N, CA, C, O and the ligand as a Tripos MOL2 file, in Angstrom:
@<TRIPOS>MOLECULE
protein
  301   299    76     0     0
PROTEIN
NO_CHARGES

@<TRIPOS>ATOM
      1 N         -16.6600  -61.8040   -7.5500 N.3       1 MET1
      2 CA        -15.5300  -60.8190   -7.0790 C.3       1 MET1
      3 C         -16.1530  -59.6220   -6.5440 C.2       1 MET1
      4 O         -15.7760  -59.1910   -5.4540 O.2       1 MET1
      5 N         -17.0660  -59.0450   -7.2010 N.am      2 LEU2
      6 CA        -17.7050  -57.6980   -6.7560 C.3       2 LEU2
      7 C         -18.5030  -57.9810   -5.4070 C.2       2 LEU2
      8 O         -18.6330  -57.1110   -4.5460 O.2       2 LEU2
      9 N         -19.0060  -59.2150   -5.2950 N.am      3 GLY3
     10 CA        -19.8280  -59.4760   -4.0710 C.3       3 GLY3
     11 C         -18.8130  -59.6800   -2.9870 C.2       3 GLY3
     12 O         -19.0780  -59.2530   -1.8630 O.2       3 GLY3
     13 N         -17.6950  -60.2810   -3.2090 N.am      4 LYS4
     14 CA        -16.7140  -60.2910   -2.1020 C.3       4 LYS4
     15 C         -16.2490  -58.9360   -1.5180 C.2       4 LYS4
     16 O         -16.0040  -58.7390   -0.3280 O.2       4 LYS4
     17 N         -16.1600  -58.0230   -2.5240 N.am      5 LEU5
     18 CA        -15.6480  -56.7360   -2.0800 C.3       5 LEU5
     19 C         -16.7200  -56.0450   -1.2720 C.2       5 LEU5
     20 O         -16.4390  -55.3880   -0.2690 O.2       5 LEU5
     21 N         -17.9060  -56.1950   -1.7020 N.am      6 LEU6
     22 CA        -19.0530  -55.6740   -1.0060 C.3       6 LEU6
     23 C         -19.1320  -56.2510    0.4610 C.2       6 LEU6
     24 O         -19.3300  -55.5110    1.4250 O.2       6 LEU6
     25 N         -18.9820  -57.4750    0.5630 N.am      7 LEU7
     26 CA        -19.0130  -58.1050    1.9090 C.3       7 LEU7
     27 C         -17.9080  -57.5760    2.7220 C.2       7 LEU7
     28 O         -18.1100  -57.2980    3.9040 O.2       7 LEU7
     29 N         -16.7780  -57.4190    2.1900 N.am      8 LEU8
     30 CA        -15.5420  -56.8460    2.9130 C.3       8 LEU8
     31 C         -15.9200  -55.4900    3.3250 C.2       8 LEU8
     32 O         -15.7560  -55.1510    4.4970 O.2       8 LEU8
     33 N         -16.4120  -54.6860    2.4550 N.am      9 ALA9
     34 CA        -16.6580  -53.2120    2.8730 C.3       9 ALA9
     35 C         -17.7560  -53.2430    4.0230 C.2       9 ALA9
     36 O         -17.6950  -52.4540    4.9660 O.2       9 ALA9
     37 N         -18.7330  -54.1640    3.9010 N.am     10 LEU10
     38 CA        -19.7870  -54.2280    4.8840 C.3      10 LEU10
     39 C         -19.1370  -54.6690    6.2550 C.2      10 LEU10
     40 O         -19.5390  -54.1740    7.3080 O.2      10 LEU10
     41 N         -18.1980  -55.5410    6.2270 N.am     11 ALA11
     42 CA        -17.5940  -56.1040    7.4070 C.3      11 ALA11
     43 C         -16.6680  -54.9660    8.0040 C.2      11 ALA11
     44 O         -16.6380  -54.8260    9.2260 O.2      11 ALA11
     45 N         -16.0140  -54.2580    7.2930 N.am     12 ILE12
     46 CA        -15.1990  -53.1080    7.7790 C.3      12 ILE12
     47 C         -16.1830  -52.0920    8.4220 C.2      12 ILE12
     48 O         -15.9990  -51.6100    9.5400 O.2      12 ILE12
     49 N         -17.1380  -51.8340    7.7010 N.am     13 TRP13
     50 CA        -18.1950  -50.7410    8.1480 C.3      13 TRP13
     51 C         -18.7120  -51.1750    9.5040 C.2      13 TRP13
     52 O         -18.7920  -50.3530   10.4170 O.2      13 TRP13
     53 N         -19.0710  -52.4590    9.6680 N.am     14 MET14
     54 CA        -19.5870  -52.9080   10.9770 C.3      14 MET14
     55 C         -18.6350  -52.8860   12.1410 C.2      14 MET14
     56 O         -18.9790  -52.5930   13.2860 O.2      14 MET14
     57 N         -17.3620  -53.2290   11.7590 N.am     15 VAL15
     58 CA        -16.3100  -53.1490   12.7840 C.3      15 VAL15
     59 C         -16.0950  -51.7620   13.2290 C.2      15 VAL15
     60 O         -15.9360  -51.4790   14.4160 O.2      15 VAL15
     61 N         -16.0910  -50.9260   12.3090 N.am     16 LEU16
     62 CA        -16.0250  -49.3940   12.6960 C.3      16 LEU16
     63 C         -17.2020  -48.9140   13.6080 C.2      16 LEU16
     64 O         -17.0920  -48.1540   14.5700 O.2      16 LEU16
     65 N         -18.3130  -49.4740   13.1500 N.am     17 LEU17
     66 CA        -19.5740  -49.0650   14.0480 C.3      17 LEU17
     67 C         -19.5090  -49.4910   15.4870 C.2      17 LEU17
     68 O         -19.7760  -48.8050   16.4740 O.2      17 LEU17
     69 N         -19.0670  -50.8680   15.4350 N.am     18 LEU18
     70 CA        -18.8540  -51.4410   16.8100 C.3      18 LEU18
     71 C         -17.7720  -50.6940   17.6200 C.2      18 LEU18
     72 O         -17.9610  -50.3970   18.8000 O.2      18 LEU18
     73 N         -16.7350  -50.4250   17.0180 N.am     19 LEU19
     74 CA        -15.6050  -49.6740   17.6840 C.3      19 LEU19
     75 C         -16.1280  -48.3140   18.2480 C.2      19 LEU19
     76 O         -15.7970  -47.9020   19.3600 O.2      19 LEU19
     77 N         -16.9340  -47.6710   17.4360 N.am     20 LYS20
     78 CA        -17.5140  -46.3550   17.8450 C.3      20 LYS20
     79 C         -18.3550  -46.5860   19.0920 C.2      20 LYS20
     80 O         -18.1840  -45.8360   20.0530 O.2      20 LYS20
     81 N         -19.2940  -47.6140   19.1520 N.am     21 GLN21
     82 CA        -20.1440  -47.7640   20.2060 C.3      21 GLN21
     83 C         -19.3290  -48.2100   21.3970 C.2      21 GLN21
     84 O         -19.6520  -47.7900   22.5080 O.2      21 GLN21
     85 N         -18.2710  -49.0490   21.2570 N.am     22 TYR22
     86 CA        -17.4490  -49.4940   22.3080 C.3      22 TYR22
     87 C         -16.7310  -48.3140   22.9570 C.2      22 TYR22
     88 O         -16.7000  -48.2390   24.1850 O.2      22 TYR22
     89 N         -16.1720  -47.4180   22.2160 N.am     23 ARG23
     90 CA        -15.4040  -46.2570   22.7980 C.3      23 ARG23
     91 C         -16.4150  -45.3950   23.4810 C.2      23 ARG23
     92 O         -16.0600  -44.8140   24.5060 O.2      23 ARG23
     93 N         -17.6960  -45.2330   23.0110 N.am     24 ARG24
     94 CA        -18.6680  -44.3680   23.6080 C.3      24 ARG24
     95 C         -18.9490  -44.9860   24.9530 C.2      24 ARG24
     96 O         -19.0490  -44.2740   25.9520 O.2      24 ARG24
     97 N         -19.0790  -46.2920   24.9990 N.am     25 GLY25
     98 CA        -19.4250  -47.0130   26.2950 C.3      25 GLY25
     99 C         -18.2740  -46.8630   27.3760 C.2      25 GLY25
    100 O         -18.5290  -46.7180   28.5720 O.2      25 GLY25
    101 N         -17.0680  -46.9060   26.8930 N.am     26 ILE26
    102 CA        -15.8510  -46.7320   27.8750 C.3      26 ILE26
    103 C         -15.9060  -45.2650   28.4150 C.2      26 ILE26
    104 O         -15.8030  -44.9990   29.6130 O.2      26 ILE26
    105 N         -16.0740  -44.3570   27.4500 N.am     27 GLY27
    106 CA        -15.9310  -42.8720   27.7460 C.3      27 GLY27
    107 C         -16.8340  -42.3710   28.6950 C.2      27 GLY27
    108 O         -16.4660  -41.5390   29.5240 O.2      27 GLY27
    109 N         -18.0980  -42.8440   28.6470 N.am     28 THR28
    110 CA        -19.0860  -42.1340   29.5030 C.3      28 THR28
    111 C         -19.5210  -42.8500   30.7380 C.2      28 THR28
    112 O         -19.6850  -42.2350   31.7920 O.2      28 THR28
    113 N         -19.7130  -44.1540   30.6330 N.am     29 ARG29
    114 CA        -20.2790  -44.7970   31.7740 C.3      29 ARG29
    115 C         -19.5310  -44.8170   33.1550 C.2      29 ARG29
    116 O         -20.1460  -44.6210   34.2030 O.2      29 ARG29
    117 N         -18.2840  -45.0430   33.1200 N.am     30 PRO30
    118 CA        -17.5190  -45.1480   34.4040 C.3      30 PRO30
    119 C         -17.5200  -43.6720   35.1110 C.2      30 PRO30
    120 O         -17.6180  -43.5220   36.3290 O.2      30 PRO30
    121 N         -17.3990  -42.6180   34.1790 N.am     31 ARG31
    122 CA        -17.2220  -41.3000   34.7310 C.3      31 ARG31
    123 C         -18.5350  -40.7780   35.3980 C.2      31 ARG31
    124 O         -18.5110  -39.9830   36.3390 O.2      31 ARG31
    125 N         -19.7130  -41.2880   34.8360 N.am     32 GLN32
    126 CA        -20.8890  -40.6870   35.3780 C.3      32 GLN32
    127 C         -21.5000  -41.2610   36.5570 C.2      32 GLN32
    128 O         -22.0370  -40.5350   37.3940 O.2      32 GLN32
    129 N         -21.4490  -42.5880   36.6810 N.am     33 SER33
    130 CA        -22.0340  -43.0910   37.8340 C.3      33 SER33
    131 C         -21.1340  -43.9240   38.7230 C.2      33 SER33
    132 O         -21.0360  -43.6810   39.9250 O.2      33 SER33
    133 N         -20.4990  -44.8740   38.1460 N.am     34 GLY34
    134 CA        -19.7270  -45.8700   38.9360 C.3      34 GLY34
    135 C         -18.7700  -45.2320   40.0040 C.2      34 GLY34
    136 O         -18.9060  -45.5400   41.1880 O.2      34 GLY34
    137 N         -17.8810  -44.4160   39.6300 N.am     35 LYS35
    138 CA        -16.7810  -43.9380   40.4260 C.3      35 LYS35
    139 C         -17.3560  -43.2430   41.6640 C.2      35 LYS35
    140 O         -16.9430  -43.5310   42.7870 O.2      35 LYS35
    141 N         -18.3010  -42.3340   41.4590 N.am     36 PHE36
    142 CA        -18.7350  -41.6020   42.5840 C.3      36 PHE36
    143 C         -19.2980  -42.4740   43.8140 C.2      36 PHE36
    144 O         -19.0720  -42.2070   44.9940 O.2      36 PHE36
    145 N         -20.0100  -43.4770   43.3890 N.am     37 GLU37
    146 CA        -20.6630  -44.2740   44.4510 C.3      37 GLU37
    147 C         -19.6570  -45.3280   45.0580 C.2      37 GLU37
    148 O         -19.7290  -45.6270   46.2500 O.2      37 GLU37
    149 N         -18.7810  -45.8460   44.2710 N.am     38 SER38
    150 CA        -17.9420  -46.8950   44.8040 C.3      38 SER38
    151 C         -16.7040  -46.2660   45.4230 C.2      38 SER38
    152 O         -16.2140  -46.8130   46.4110 O.2      38 SER38
    153 N         -16.1380  -45.1220   44.9070 N.am     39 GLN39
    154 CA        -14.8660  -44.6890   45.4230 C.3      39 GLN39
    155 C         -14.9780  -43.4800   46.2920 C.2      39 GLN39
    156 O         -14.1410  -43.3300   47.1820 O.2      39 GLN39
    157 N         -15.9280  -42.6050   46.1240 N.am     40 ASP40
    158 CA        -16.0200  -41.4510   46.9210 C.3      40 ASP40
    159 C         -16.9040  -41.5150   48.0860 C.2      40 ASP40
    160 O         -16.9020  -40.6270   48.9390 O.2      40 ASP40
    161 N         -17.7350  -42.6490   48.1440 N.am     41 MET41
    162 CA        -18.7020  -42.7380   49.2730 C.3      41 MET41
    163 C         -18.2690  -43.9930   50.1010 C.2      41 MET41
    164 O         -18.0170  -45.0820   49.5860 O.2      41 MET41
    165 N         -18.2120  -43.7360   51.3760 N.am     42 VAL42
    166 CA        -17.8790  -44.9300   52.3030 C.3      42 VAL42
    167 C         -19.0230  -44.9150   53.4070 C.2      42 VAL42
    168 O         -19.7070  -43.9150   53.6250 O.2      42 VAL42
    169 N         -19.1680  -46.1500   54.0980 N.am     43 SER43
    170 CA        -20.0610  -46.0740   55.2100 C.3      43 SER43
    171 C         -19.3930  -46.3020   56.5010 C.2      43 SER43
    172 O         -18.4440  -47.0820   56.5950 O.2      43 SER43
    173 N         -19.8390  -45.6750   57.4460 N.am     44 CYS44
    174 CA        -19.3330  -45.7020   58.8650 C.3      44 CYS44
    175 C         -19.4650  -47.2250   59.3480 C.2      44 CYS44
    176 O         -20.5060  -47.8720   59.2310 O.2      44 CYS44
    177 N         -18.3230  -47.6940   59.8820 N.am     45 LYS45
    178 CA        -18.3220  -49.1520   60.3290 C.3      45 LYS45
    179 C         -19.1980  -49.3050   61.5900 C.2      45 LYS45
    180 O         -19.6560  -50.4050   61.9000 O.2      45 LYS45
    181 N         -19.4290  -48.1720   62.3260 N.am     46 GLU46
    182 CA        -20.1260  -48.2200   63.5810 C.3      46 GLU46
    183 C         -21.6010  -48.1650   63.4630 C.2      46 GLU46
    184 O         -22.3400  -49.0020   63.9810 O.2      46 GLU46
    185 N         -22.0160  -47.1240   62.7440 N.am     47 CYS47
    186 CA        -23.4820  -46.8890   62.5610 C.3      47 CYS47
    187 C         -24.0080  -47.1120   61.1210 C.2      47 CYS47
    188 O         -25.2140  -47.1550   60.8780 O.2      47 CYS47
    189 N         -23.0510  -47.2530   60.1820 N.am     48 GLY48
    190 CA        -23.4980  -47.6190   58.8430 C.3      48 GLY48
    191 C         -23.8840  -46.5010   57.9080 C.2      48 GLY48
    192 O         -24.2660  -46.7330   56.7610 O.2      48 GLY48
    193 N         -23.7720  -45.2010   58.4440 N.am     49 VAL49
    194 CA        -24.1940  -44.0680   57.6710 C.3      49 VAL49
    195 C         -23.1950  -43.8000   56.4800 C.2      49 VAL49
    196 O         -21.9910  -44.0150   56.6200 O.2      49 VAL49
    197 N         -23.7110  -43.3440   55.3530 N.am     50 HIS50
    198 CA        -22.8960  -43.1060   54.2130 C.3      50 HIS50
    199 C         -22.3880  -41.6490   54.1290 C.2      50 HIS50
    200 O         -23.1320  -40.6820   54.2940 O.2      50 HIS50
    201 N         -21.1340  -41.5650   53.8730 N.am     51 LEU51
    202 CA        -20.5650  -40.2280   53.7890 C.3      51 LEU51
    203 C         -19.4630  -40.1440   52.8530 C.2      51 LEU51
    204 O         -18.8780  -41.1940   52.5840 O.2      51 LEU51
    205 N         -19.0500  -38.9530   52.2590 N.am     52 PRO52
    206 CA        -17.9630  -38.8380   51.3640 C.3      52 PRO52
    207 C         -16.7250  -39.2760   52.0510 C.2      52 PRO52
    208 O         -16.5790  -39.0500   53.2530 O.2      52 PRO52
    209 N         -15.8260  -39.8910   51.3480 N.am     53 LYS53
    210 CA        -14.5370  -40.5100   51.8040 C.3      53 LYS53
    211 C         -13.7470  -39.4950   52.4190 C.2      53 LYS53
    212 O         -13.1060  -39.7390   53.4410 O.2      53 LYS53
    213 N         -13.7440  -38.2700   51.8220 N.am     54 ASN54
    214 CA        -12.7730  -37.1740   52.3630 C.3      54 ASN54
    215 C         -13.3370  -36.5960   53.6620 C.2      54 ASN54
    216 O         -12.6720  -35.8130   54.3390 O.2      54 ASN54
    217 N         -14.5190  -36.9730   53.9910 N.am     55 GLU55
    218 CA        -15.0730  -36.3430   55.2860 C.3      55 GLU55
    219 C         -15.0550  -37.4420   56.3020 C.2      55 GLU55
    220 O         -15.4580  -37.1820   57.4360 O.2      55 GLU55
    221 N         -14.6360  -38.6170   56.0160 N.am     56 SER56
    222 CA        -14.7440  -39.7530   56.9710 C.3      56 SER56
    223 C         -13.4180  -39.7800   57.7090 C.2      56 SER56
    224 O         -12.4760  -39.0640   57.3700 O.2      56 SER56
    225 N         -13.3750  -40.6100   58.7080 N.am     57 ILE57
    226 CA        -12.2390  -40.8550   59.5220 C.3      57 ILE57
    227 C         -11.8570  -42.2370   59.2510 C.2      57 ILE57
    228 O         -12.6460  -43.1720   59.3820 O.2      57 ILE57
    229 N         -10.5420  -42.3760   58.8400 N.am     58 LEU58
    230 CA         -9.9970  -43.7120   58.5870 C.3      58 LEU58
    231 C          -9.1140  -44.2120   59.6950 C.2      58 LEU58
    232 O          -8.0380  -43.6840   59.9770 O.2      58 LEU58
    233 N          -9.6410  -45.3010   60.3330 N.am     59 LYS59
    234 CA         -8.8790  -45.9860   61.3640 C.3      59 LYS59
    235 C          -8.7410  -47.3940   61.2110 C.2      59 LYS59
    236 O          -9.7570  -48.0770   61.0840 O.2      59 LYS59
    237 N          -7.6040  -47.9180   61.2070 N.am     60 LYS60
    238 CA         -7.3230  -49.3750   61.0920 C.3      60 LYS60
    239 C          -8.0350  -49.9670   59.8540 C.2      60 LYS60
    240 O          -8.5850  -51.0670   59.9160 O.2      60 LYS60
    241 N          -8.0150  -49.1950   58.6900 N.am     61 GLY61
    242 CA         -8.6680  -49.7260   57.5490 C.3      61 GLY61
    243 C         -10.1120  -49.6670   57.5490 C.2      61 GLY61
    244 O         -10.7280  -50.2150   56.6340 O.2      61 GLY61
    245 N         -10.7270  -49.0530   58.4890 N.am     62 ALA62
    246 CA        -12.2040  -48.9100   58.4480 C.3      62 ALA62
    247 C         -12.6300  -47.4450   58.4620 C.2      62 ALA62
    248 O         -11.8750  -46.6090   58.9590 O.2      62 ALA62
    249 N         -13.7210  -47.1210   57.9750 N.am     63 TYR63
    250 CA        -14.2510  -45.7120   57.8630 C.3      63 TYR63
    251 C         -15.1900  -45.4110   58.9620 C.2      63 TYR63
    252 O         -15.9710  -46.2820   59.3460 O.2      63 TYR63
    253 N         -15.1660  -44.2080   59.5050 N.am     64 PHE64
    254 CA        -16.1010  -43.7440   60.4510 C.3      64 PHE64
    255 C         -16.7200  -42.4610   60.2940 C.2      64 PHE64
    256 O         -15.9930  -41.6000   59.7990 O.2      64 PHE64
    257 N         -17.8960  -42.1240   60.6000 N.am     65 CYS65
    258 CA        -18.4880  -40.8690   60.3010 C.3      65 CYS65
    259 C         -18.0300  -39.6980   61.3580 C.2      65 CYS65
    260 O         -18.0620  -38.5140   61.0250 O.2      65 CYS65
    261 N         -17.6370  -40.0920   62.5530 N.am     66 CYS66
    262 CA        -17.2840  -39.1350   63.4870 C.3      66 CYS66
    263 C         -16.2540  -39.7860   64.4430 C.2      66 CYS66
    264 O         -16.0860  -41.0050   64.4950 O.2      66 CYS66
    265 N         -15.5660  -38.8720   65.2070 N.am     67 LYS67
    266 CA        -14.5190  -39.3080   66.0890 C.3      67 LYS67
    267 C         -15.0250  -40.2770   67.1600 C.2      67 LYS67
    268 O         -14.3230  -41.2180   67.5310 O.2      67 LYS67
    269 N         -16.3040  -40.0340   67.6780 N.am     68 GLU68
    270 CA        -16.8570  -40.9170   68.6510 C.3      68 GLU68
    271 C         -16.9400  -42.3630   68.2550 C.2      68 GLU68
    272 O         -16.6380  -43.2910   69.0060 O.2      68 GLU68
    273 N         -17.3750  -42.4890   67.0120 N.am     69 HIS69
    274 CA        -17.5380  -43.7480   66.5210 C.3      69 HIS69
    275 C         -16.0870  -44.5140   66.1550 C.2      69 HIS69
    276 O         -15.9620  -45.7370   66.2230 O.2      69 HIS69
    277 N         -15.2610  -43.8090   65.8470 N.am     70 SER70
    278 CA        -13.8270  -44.3780   65.5940 C.3      70 SER70
    279 C         -13.2220  -44.7480   66.8510 C.2      70 SER70
    280 O         -12.4490  -45.7030   66.9250 O.2      70 SER70
    281 N         -13.5740  -43.9520   67.9550 N.am     71 ASP71
    282 CA        -13.0580  -44.2790   69.3110 C.3      71 ASP71
    283 C         -13.6930  -45.4800   69.8160 C.2      71 ASP71
    284 O         -13.0270  -46.3360   70.3970 O.2      71 ASP71
    285 N         -14.9890  -45.6000   69.6240 N.am     72 LYS72
    286 CA        -15.8330  -46.7260   70.0670 C.3      72 LYS72
    287 C         -15.3100  -48.0170   69.4890 C.2      72 LYS72
    288 O         -15.2800  -49.0450   70.1660 O.2      72 LYS72
    289 N         -14.9080  -47.9690   68.2680 N.am     73 ALA73
    290 CA        -14.4640  -49.1820   67.6280 C.3      73 ALA73
    291 C         -13.0860  -49.6950   68.1250 C.2      73 ALA73
    292 O         -12.7090  -50.8600   67.9980 O.2      73 ALA73
    293 N         -12.4190  -48.7570   68.6690 N.am     74 GLU74
    294 CA        -11.0290  -49.1030   69.1380 C.3      74 GLU74
    295 C         -10.9680  -49.8060   70.5580 C.2      74 GLU74
    296 O         -10.0010  -50.4670   70.9370 O.2      74 GLU74
    297 N         -12.0540  -49.5960   71.2570 N.am     75 GLN75
    298 CA        -12.0440  -50.2000   72.5920 C.3      75 GLN75
    299 C         -12.2910  -51.7460   72.5450 C.2      75 GLN75
    300 O         -12.3120  -52.4000   73.5880 O.2      75 GLN75
    301 ZN        -21.0320  -43.5270   62.5640 Zn       76 ZN76
@<TRIPOS>BOND
     1     1     2 1
     2     2     3 1
     3     3     4 2
     4     3     5 am
     5     5     6 1
     6     6     7 1
     7     7     8 2
     8     7     9 am
     9     9    10 1
    10    10    11 1
    11    11    12 2
    12    11    13 am
    13    13    14 1
    14    14    15 1
    15    15    16 2
    16    15    17 am
    17    17    18 1
    18    18    19 1
    19    19    20 2
    20    19    21 am
    21    21    22 1
    22    22    23 1
    23    23    24 2
    24    23    25 am
    25    25    26 1
    26    26    27 1
    27    27    28 2
    28    27    29 am
    29    29    30 1
    30    30    31 1
    31    31    32 2
    32    31    33 am
    33    33    34 1
    34    34    35 1
    35    35    36 2
    36    35    37 am
    37    37    38 1
    38    38    39 1
    39    39    40 2
    40    39    41 am
    41    41    42 1
    42    42    43 1
    43    43    44 2
    44    43    45 am
    45    45    46 1
    46    46    47 1
    47    47    48 2
    48    47    49 am
    49    49    50 1
    50    50    51 1
    51    51    52 2
    52    51    53 am
    53    53    54 1
    54    54    55 1
    55    55    56 2
    56    55    57 am
    57    57    58 1
    58    58    59 1
    59    59    60 2
    60    59    61 am
    61    61    62 1
    62    62    63 1
    63    63    64 2
    64    63    65 am
    65    65    66 1
    66    66    67 1
    67    67    68 2
    68    67    69 am
    69    69    70 1
    70    70    71 1
    71    71    72 2
    72    71    73 am
    73    73    74 1
    74    74    75 1
    75    75    76 2
    76    75    77 am
    77    77    78 1
    78    78    79 1
    79    79    80 2
    80    79    81 am
    81    81    82 1
    82    82    83 1
    83    83    84 2
    84    83    85 am
    85    85    86 1
    86    86    87 1
    87    87    88 2
    88    87    89 am
    89    89    90 1
    90    90    91 1
    91    91    92 2
    92    91    93 am
    93    93    94 1
    94    94    95 1
    95    95    96 2
    96    95    97 am
    97    97    98 1
    98    98    99 1
    99    99   100 2
   100    99   101 am
   101   101   102 1
   102   102   103 1
   103   103   104 2
   104   103   105 am
   105   105   106 1
   106   106   107 1
   107   107   108 2
   108   107   109 am
   109   109   110 1
   110   110   111 1
   111   111   112 2
   112   111   113 am
   113   113   114 1
   114   114   115 1
   115   115   116 2
   116   115   117 am
   117   117   118 1
   118   118   119 1
   119   119   120 2
   120   119   121 am
   121   121   122 1
   122   122   123 1
   123   123   124 2
   124   123   125 am
   125   125   126 1
   126   126   127 1
   127   127   128 2
   128   127   129 am
   129   129   130 1
   130   130   131 1
   131   131   132 2
   132   131   133 am
   133   133   134 1
   134   134   135 1
   135   135   136 2
   136   135   137 am
   137   137   138 1
   138   138   139 1
   139   139   140 2
   140   139   141 am
   141   141   142 1
   142   142   143 1
   143   143   144 2
   144   143   145 am
   145   145   146 1
   146   146   147 1
   147   147   148 2
   148   147   149 am
   149   149   150 1
   150   150   151 1
   151   151   152 2
   152   151   153 am
   153   153   154 1
   154   154   155 1
   155   155   156 2
   156   155   157 am
   157   157   158 1
   158   158   159 1
   159   159   160 2
   160   159   161 am
   161   161   162 1
   162   162   163 1
   163   163   164 2
   164   163   165 am
   165   165   166 1
   166   166   167 1
   167   167   168 2
   168   167   169 am
   169   169   170 1
   170   170   171 1
   171   171   172 2
   172   171   173 am
   173   173   174 1
   174   174   175 1
   175   175   176 2
   176   175   177 am
   177   177   178 1
   178   178   179 1
   179   179   180 2
   180   179   181 am
   181   181   182 1
   182   182   183 1
   183   183   184 2
   184   183   185 am
   185   185   186 1
   186   186   187 1
   187   187   188 2
   188   187   189 am
   189   189   190 1
   190   190   191 1
   191   191   192 2
   192   191   193 am
   193   193   194 1
   194   194   195 1
   195   195   196 2
   196   195   197 am
   197   197   198 1
   198   198   199 1
   199   199   200 2
   200   199   201 am
   201   201   202 1
   202   202   203 1
   203   203   204 2
   204   203   205 am
   205   205   206 1
   206   206   207 1
   207   207   208 2
   208   207   209 am
   209   209   210 1
   210   210   211 1
   211   211   212 2
   212   211   213 am
   213   213   214 1
   214   214   215 1
   215   215   216 2
   216   215   217 am
   217   217   218 1
   218   218   219 1
   219   219   220 2
   220   219   221 am
   221   221   222 1
   222   222   223 1
   223   223   224 2
   224   223   225 am
   225   225   226 1
   226   226   227 1
   227   227   228 2
   228   227   229 am
   229   229   230 1
   230   230   231 1
   231   231   232 2
   232   231   233 am
   233   233   234 1
   234   234   235 1
   235   235   236 2
   236   235   237 am
   237   237   238 1
   238   238   239 1
   239   239   240 2
   240   239   241 am
   241   241   242 1
   242   242   243 1
   243   243   244 2
   244   243   245 am
   245   245   246 1
   246   246   247 1
   247   247   248 2
   248   247   249 am
   249   249   250 1
   250   250   251 1
   251   251   252 2
   252   251   253 am
   253   253   254 1
   254   254   255 1
   255   255   256 2
   256   255   257 am
   257   257   258 1
   258   258   259 1
   259   259   260 2
   260   259   261 am
   261   261   262 1
   262   262   263 1
   263   263   264 2
   264   263   265 am
   265   265   266 1
   266   266   267 1
   267   267   268 2
   268   267   269 am
   269   269   270 1
   270   270   271 1
   271   271   272 2
   272   271   273 am
   273   273   274 1
   274   274   275 1
   275   275   276 2
   276   275   277 am
   277   277   278 1
   278   278   279 1
   279   279   280 2
   280   279   281 am
   281   281   282 1
   282   282   283 1
   283   283   284 2
   284   283   285 am
   285   285   286 1
   286   286   287 1
   287   287   288 2
   288   287   289 am
   289   289   290 1
   290   290   291 1
   291   291   292 2
   292   291   293 am
   293   293   294 1
   294   294   295 1
   295   295   296 2
   296   295   297 am
   297   297   298 1
   298   298   299 1
   299   299   300 2
@<TRIPOS>SUBSTRUCTURE
     1 MET1         2 RESIDUE 1 A MET
     2 LEU2         6 RESIDUE 1 A LEU
     3 GLY3        10 RESIDUE 1 A GLY
     4 LYS4        14 RESIDUE 1 A LYS
     5 LEU5        18 RESIDUE 1 A LEU
     6 LEU6        22 RESIDUE 1 A LEU
     7 LEU7        26 RESIDUE 1 A LEU
     8 LEU8        30 RESIDUE 1 A LEU
     9 ALA9        34 RESIDUE 1 A ALA
    10 LEU10       38 RESIDUE 1 A LEU
    11 ALA11       42 RESIDUE 1 A ALA
    12 ILE12       46 RESIDUE 1 A ILE
    13 TRP13       50 RESIDUE 1 A TRP
    14 MET14       54 RESIDUE 1 A MET
    15 VAL15       58 RESIDUE 1 A VAL
    16 LEU16       62 RESIDUE 1 A LEU
    17 LEU17       66 RESIDUE 1 A LEU
    18 LEU18       70 RESIDUE 1 A LEU
    19 LEU19       74 RESIDUE 1 A LEU
    20 LYS20       78 RESIDUE 1 A LYS
    21 GLN21       82 RESIDUE 1 A GLN
    22 TYR22       86 RESIDUE 1 A TYR
    23 ARG23       90 RESIDUE 1 A ARG
    24 ARG24       94 RESIDUE 1 A ARG
    25 GLY25       98 RESIDUE 1 A GLY
    26 ILE26      102 RESIDUE 1 A ILE
    27 GLY27      106 RESIDUE 1 A GLY
    28 THR28      110 RESIDUE 1 A THR
    29 ARG29      114 RESIDUE 1 A ARG
    30 PRO30      118 RESIDUE 1 A PRO
    31 ARG31      122 RESIDUE 1 A ARG
    32 GLN32      126 RESIDUE 1 A GLN
    33 SER33      130 RESIDUE 1 A SER
    34 GLY34      134 RESIDUE 1 A GLY
    35 LYS35      138 RESIDUE 1 A LYS
    36 PHE36      142 RESIDUE 1 A PHE
    37 GLU37      146 RESIDUE 1 A GLU
    38 SER38      150 RESIDUE 1 A SER
    39 GLN39      154 RESIDUE 1 A GLN
    40 ASP40      158 RESIDUE 1 A ASP
    41 MET41      162 RESIDUE 1 A MET
    42 VAL42      166 RESIDUE 1 A VAL
    43 SER43      170 RESIDUE 1 A SER
    44 CYS44      174 RESIDUE 1 A CYS
    45 LYS45      178 RESIDUE 1 A LYS
    46 GLU46      182 RESIDUE 1 A GLU
    47 CYS47      186 RESIDUE 1 A CYS
    48 GLY48      190 RESIDUE 1 A GLY
    49 VAL49      194 RESIDUE 1 A VAL
    50 HIS50      198 RESIDUE 1 A HIS
    51 LEU51      202 RESIDUE 1 A LEU
    52 PRO52      206 RESIDUE 1 A PRO
    53 LYS53      210 RESIDUE 1 A LYS
    54 ASN54      214 RESIDUE 1 A ASN
    55 GLU55      218 RESIDUE 1 A GLU
    56 SER56      222 RESIDUE 1 A SER
    57 ILE57      226 RESIDUE 1 A ILE
    58 LEU58      230 RESIDUE 1 A LEU
    59 LYS59      234 RESIDUE 1 A LYS
    60 LYS60      238 RESIDUE 1 A LYS
    61 GLY61      242 RESIDUE 1 A GLY
    62 ALA62      246 RESIDUE 1 A ALA
    63 TYR63      250 RESIDUE 1 A TYR
    64 PHE64      254 RESIDUE 1 A PHE
    65 CYS65      258 RESIDUE 1 A CYS
    66 CYS66      262 RESIDUE 1 A CYS
    67 LYS67      266 RESIDUE 1 A LYS
    68 GLU68      270 RESIDUE 1 A GLU
    69 HIS69      274 RESIDUE 1 A HIS
    70 SER70      278 RESIDUE 1 A SER
    71 ASP71      282 RESIDUE 1 A ASP
    72 LYS72      286 RESIDUE 1 A LYS
    73 ALA73      290 RESIDUE 1 A ALA
    74 GLU74      294 RESIDUE 1 A GLU
    75 GLN75      298 RESIDUE 1 A GLN
    76 ZN76       301 GROUP 0 **** ****
C-alpha cells in the first residue's frame, strides 16, 4: 500500500516536472527566434534581397525591395 502511494506521488511529481518544462518551451522559443525570421522578414521577388516586411512593397501577393522592382514584375 505504501509502495503504491509512493509510486503515485512519484508519477504526479514527474507530470508536474514535465508540465513545467513544456510551459517553458512554449513561452520562450517562438518569441525569441521563430517569429522574427518567418513573419517580419520577406525577400524581394525580383532580386531576392531580404528586408523587413514593413519596409517592403506588396504587390499582387509578392514582396519587393523597391518601387523599380515592383514595377518590373508588373510588366
Ligand atoms: Zn529587389
